C-alpha positions as CSV (number, residue, x, y, z in Angstrom):
1,M,0.0,0.0,-0.1
2,G,2.8,2.4,0.8
3,I,4.1,2.2,-2.8
4,F,0.8,3.4,-4.0
5,I,0.8,6.3,-1.6
6,L,4.3,7.2,-2.6
7,G,3.4,6.8,-6.4
8,S,0.5,9.3,-6.2
9,T,2.6,11.8,-4.0
10,V,5.2,11.8,-6.7
11,F,2.7,12.0,-9.5
12,M,0.9,15.2,-7.8
13,L,4.1,16.7,-7.1
14,A,5.3,16.2,-10.7
15,F,2.1,17.4,-12.1
16,T,2.1,20.5,-9.8
17,F,5.6,21.5,-11.0
18,F,4.7,20.7,-14.7
19,K,1.7,23.3,-14.4
20,I,3.7,25.9,-12.5
21,S,6.5,25.7,-15.4
22,A,3.6,25.8,-18.1
23,L,1.8,28.9,-16.5
24,K,5.2,30.7,-16.4
25,K,5.6,30.2,-20.2
26,T,2.0,31.1,-21.1
27,K,1.2,34.5,-22.5
28,K,-0.5,37.0,-20.2
29,D,-3.5,37.6,-22.4
30,Q,-4.9,34.1,-22.2
31,S,-8.0,33.6,-20.3
32,W,-8.3,31.5,-17.1
33,S,-10.9,29.5,-18.5
34,K,-8.7,28.4,-21.3
35,L,-5.9,27.5,-18.9
36,T,-8.2,25.7,-16.6
37,L,-9.5,23.5,-19.5
38,V,-5.9,22.7,-20.7
39,G,-4.9,21.8,-17.1
40,L,-8.1,19.5,-16.7
41,V,-7.3,17.8,-20.0
42,D,-3.6,17.4,-18.9
43,Y,-4.6,16.0,-15.5
44,L,-7.1,13.5,-17.2
45,V,-4.3,12.3,-19.7
46,L,-1.8,11.9,-16.9
47,V,-4.3,9.9,-14.6
48,I,-5.4,7.6,-17.4
49,G,-1.7,7.0,-18.2
50,T,-0.8,6.5,-14.5
51,L,-3.7,3.9,-14.1
52,G,-2.9,2.3,-17.4
53,T,0.8,1.9,-16.7
54,G,-0.1,0.6,-13.0
55,I,-2.4,-2.0,-14.5
56,L,0.1,-3.0,-16.9
57,F,2.7,-3.3,-14.2
58,M,0.5,-5.3,-12.0
59,T,-0.7,-7.6,-14.7
60,L,3.1,-8.5,-15.9
61,Y,4.1,-8.7,-12.2
62,S,1.3,-11.3,-11.5
63,M,2.0,-13.1,-14.7
64,S,5.7,-13.6,-13.6
65,H,4.9,-15.1,-10.3
């Protein structure tokens, strides 16, 4: 269980730092609604990728034992 908590913590920190660096590179005239939509899409893609990778890892792990 601890590895899942550690993985989710690392994921949230990486996502937060990723969004902070992306906000620093955006133009000042962009709307907050557009930035929020981009952030939501990024979040969903990362969550789906993380879950997919976790499922793949656990499947391969259980097949090897």
